[in-house]
N, C-alpha and C positions, 0 to 999 in steps of 0.2 A: 503493499499500500504507500509505504513511504515514497518509495522509487518512482511508482507510477505516477503518484500525485506531484512529484517534484518535476516530472517531465510534462505534464498538463500546465503547471503554474510557469514554467520557463516559456512554454508557448504562447501562454496568455500575456507575457511580458516581452515578447518578440520585438516590439518596437525600439525598445532600450538597448538592443543589439546595435543599431545603427549609430545612436549616440555614443555608446561606449566605445564603437570603432572608430569613431572621428576623434573623439578624445585620445584615445591611445595612439592613433596615428600622429596626431600633435605632439603629444608627450614624446614618442620615440624618435620624432624629427629633432625636437629641441635637446633632449638628453644625449642622442646620438651624436648631434653637431659638436656638444661639449666634449663628449667623451675623444672624439676625432681630434678636437683642439687640443686637449690634454696630451694625447698621444703624438701629435704632431711636435708640440713645442718640448715635450719633456724626452723624446727619443729623436729629435732632430740631429743631434751631435753623432748617433749611432746610424740612422737611416742615410744621412747625407754624407757620410764618411767614405774616403778612399778605400779603407777596409772593407766595407759593406759592398762598394760596388765592384772591388775585385773578385770577391766571392760570389757576387750574381754573375759576373762576365764568365768565371769558370763554369758555372752551372749552365750556362747558354752555350759555352764551347763542347760540354760533354753531351748536352742535348743534340746538338748539331752534328757531332760525331756519331751518335746513334741513328740519326736519322738518315744521314748521307751516307754512313758505312765508312767513313775516312778514319781509318785505325791510327794512321799516323798522328792525328790529332791527339789521341789518348796518350801518347809518348810523354812521360814526365807529368801527367795531369795529377795523378795521386798526390805527388809530393808538392805540387803548386797549391793544390786544394788544401792539405795538411797546413802548410805554411799561412795562407790566406785565413783559414778557420781560426789558427791559433793568435794570429793577428787580431781578428775580431772578438775573440774571447777575452784578450786583454783590454780591448777598447770598452767591451762591455763591463767588466772589473773596475775600471777606471770611472765609468759612468754610473755605478751602482746607487748613489744617492738620487740621481733623475729617474732610475728605473723604480726605486723605492716610492719617489714622491709620485709616479706615474700609478702606481698600484693603488696607492692610497687615494688619489683623486679618483680613479675609476671605482674605487669601492664607496665613496662620498657619492658618486654621480648615481652608482647603482640604488644605494638607499634612498637617496632623494627621488628618484624615478618610482620605487616602491611607495614611497610615501604620497607623491601627488597621485598616482594611478590608484592608490588605496582610498583616496578622497572620492574619486568617481565610483567605486564599488560600494562605498557606504552609502553614497546617493541612490546608487540602484538597490541597494538593500532597504532603503525607505521606500522606493517606488513598488518593490515585490511586497513588502509588508502592507502597504495600503491596499494593494489589489487583493491580498488574501485576508485582510481583516474587513473591508467594506466594499471590496469590487470597484474602488475607484482609480482612475487613471490619473496619477500625479506626473507632472512634467519633470524631466529630468534635471534641468536647470534650477527650476523651483526646489527641488528636493536638495540640488548640490549646495546651493548658497544657504539655505534653511539650516541645514545640518553641518555646515562647514566647521564649527568651531568643536562640536563634539567628535566629527570624524577626525580633525586634526590630532585632538587628545588620543583619540583611540590608535592612530596610526603611530604617533609617539611611542606607544607602549607596544604596540603589534610588530613594527618593522624590525627593531633590534632583536626581540626574542624569536622572530622568524629567521632572522640572520644566523642566530646562534645555531637555532635548530636545524636549518639547513646546512650549516659547516658541519655538524655532528653527523648528519645524514651522508655528507660527501664522505666523510670518514668511514662510516659503514660501508657505503658503495665501493669505497678503494678496497676494504677487505674483501668483500665479495667477488671483485673483479681480478684482484691481482693475488690474493693470499689463499682464498678457499679452494680455487681449482688445483692449486699444488698438492692438494691430497689426492687427486685424481692421477690416473694413468695419462701419460703424454700421447693424446690421441689428435693432436693437430687441431684441425678446424673444429671438431667436436668439443673440445675443452674450451675453445673460444666461444662458441654457442652457450655452452653450459654456464660459462662466466658471465655473458651477457643476459642470460635468463636469470640467474641468481642476483645480479645486479638490479634489473628492472623489477624483480619480485620485491627485494629490499626497498627501492624507491616508492612502489606502490603502497606497500604495507605500511612504511613509515609516514608517508604523506596522509594516507588514511587515518592513522593513529593522531597525527597532528589535527586533522580536522574533526576528529571526533571529540578530542578534549576541548576544543575551543567552538565546537559547533553552536554551543547556546550563548556564545559571547557577544556578537552582533545583535542577534535576535533579541536578546534581553534587554539591550542598549535601545534599540529601535522600537520594539513593540511595547516594552513596559517602562521605558525611560529610566532604566536602573543605571547606577554608577558605571564608569569603566572598569575601575579597578575591582570593585564587587562583583560585577559580571563575569570578569574573567575568572576570580576566584571561585565562584559558584559553578562556572562551566567546567573548569578541570576537576572540581571535587564531585560532578555529578556522575554516579554510577548508575543511575537509573537508565534500563534498556541499553546499557553500553554496548552489548555484543550485537543487538539489532541495529544500532547506529553505527558501529564500526563495519559491520557486513555492508550496509547500505552505502558508505562511503568508499569501500574498497571495490564494490560493483560498479559504482558511479565514476570511479578514476579510471577504471579499465575500460569502461565504456566511452569515456572522453578520448583515451588515448586511441583506441580502435576508430573511432570516428573521424577524429582528426587527421590519423595516418591514412585511412582509406580513401578520404574525400581529397586530401592533398594529392594523393597518387594518381585519383582518377582525374582531378582538374589541375595537374601541374601546379598546386599550391595554391591557386586562386581562392579556393574555397575557405582558406584558413581566415580570411578577412570576415567571415560570418561565423564559423564553427568554433573559434577561439573565444570571442567574446560570449557567444551563447553558451558555451561551456561554463564560463564564470557564473552566468546566470542562473544555469542549471544547479551548480553546486551552492549557489547562495538559496536557491528555492529549497534545496534538501536540508539545508541548515534550518531554515524556517518551519518546513514540515516537521522535522525533529522535535524543534522547541515547541511549537502547538500542540503537538501530540503529547509532549511530556507535560506541558502545562494544563492540558485537558481543554483546550481552547477550540472553538469553532473556527472554520475558515473556509474561504472559497477555492475550491479547485476549478470551477469554471463558473460562468455566469448562473447555471441553473444547478449547480452541484456544490453543497456544502457538506464538510467532513469534520468529524471530531476524533477522540480516541476509540470510539466505538465501531467507526466506519463511516460510511455515507448516509446522510440524513436523508430522509423522504421530502 
């Protein structure tokens, strides 16, 4: 029931897909440009150096020899490549402070982009809640500016917590991809496929766990006007129907991955402009369905369908 109702509610809020799409295209352009500027300024001493140019020229020479079959060109190339690579490594070591600055700058840009994009998701959460509670259609812009203060406070807490959790999740993925397969016999491509499968399973399982733990956070703030910190603590401590919520998020994440990958392959990536923002709305809808069911509240699934914890109402 949770899963099916979330699909219906996401379709009821389909107009928000285009608003979220335009918003994310704008923020991607802004933060992408800033990230490019940081990389250009911080790494210019390396990318514009003679050492980098020499190494690139050697690579071109090697590829030209492979295409034309001129084996004579390859004589002495390994030694030249080794010397050029050694010179570039020394240059990189000399510019370590600039590289560290670039990394810090990119992390800051990433966190700011998560913060700004999160403001839009919080606005969509208000739109979804209004649709479920009163079947009204709230304008995205109205919801955005009306809730921007509370959304900003929510993101100030959520973004750093999510960053730390994602870093730990990457560590777990490193273990499953590089270390866990070492216990298996060396089967070549089979081992690689097993490593990829284990890593993807870990990502989905851990992401579902995160979403389950905070599934009531936004709904409590939006639907019941609960405090940000109090709603977070209550959501993490909520053990009611934990298994059902976790199973729903696990299935939802696999569905989101399958839909986005299949549609991307079928449309050469163009469908991602719709399926990605729709995926966010679907996962938001699932959070609200879980919250409404856990709170015993009635909610609109469609215009003529109302549901509560006992099922559909006549």
